[in-house]
C-alpha positions in Angstrom: -46.1 34.3 149.2 -45.9 32.6 145.8 -42.9 34.8 144.7 -41.1 34.2 148.0 -41.7 30.4 147.9 -40.5 30.2 144.3 -37.4 32.3 145.0 -36.5 30.2 148.1 -37.0 26.9 146.4 -35.0 28.1 143.4 -32.2 29.2 145.8 -32.3 25.7 147.3 -31.9 24.0 143.9 -35.4 22.8 143.3 -36.1 22.6 139.5 -38.5 25.1 138.0 -41.0 22.4 136.8 -41.4 21.1 140.4 -41.8 24.6 141.9 -44.6 25.2 139.4 -46.2 21.9 140.3 -46.0 22.7 144.0 -47.8 26.0 143.3 -50.5 24.3 141.3 -49.3 25.1 137.8 -49.1 21.9 135.8 -47.4 21.8 132.4 -49.4 21.8 129.2 -46.9 20.0 126.9 -47.3 16.3 126.3 -43.7 15.6 127.1 -43.7 17.4 130.4 -46.9 15.8 131.5 -45.9 12.2 130.6 -42.2 12.2 131.3 -42.0 14.0 134.6 -43.0 12.3 137.9 -45.6 14.7 139.5 -46.9 12.1 141.9 -47.6 13.3 145.5 -44.9 11.0 146.8 -42.3 12.5 144.5 -43.4 16.1 145.2 -43.3 15.4 149.0 -39.7 14.1 148.7 -38.6 17.1 146.7 -40.2 19.5 149.2 -38.6 17.6 152.1 -35.2 17.5 150.5 -35.4 21.3 150.1 -35.6 21.5 153.9 -38.4 24.0 153.9 -41.0 24.0 156.7 -44.3 25.7 157.0 -44.6 27.0 160.5 -47.7 26.4 162.6 -49.0 28.8 165.1 -47.5 26.7 167.9 -44.1 26.9 166.3 -44.3 30.6 165.9 -45.2 31.1 169.6 -42.2 29.1 170.8 
């Protein structure tokens, strides 16, 4: 699933640093940690703009 999600988000134009953050991999460099907005609101906006949706069981049955 991680590989598929990373490939799909890359195809949709999401920057690598945000794909990593959405998968729980945070950067170790000081610059990346302090100069990139990894707030939940920003990550939510990036995910929403990508147009991806996780299906629920109800969605899958319809």
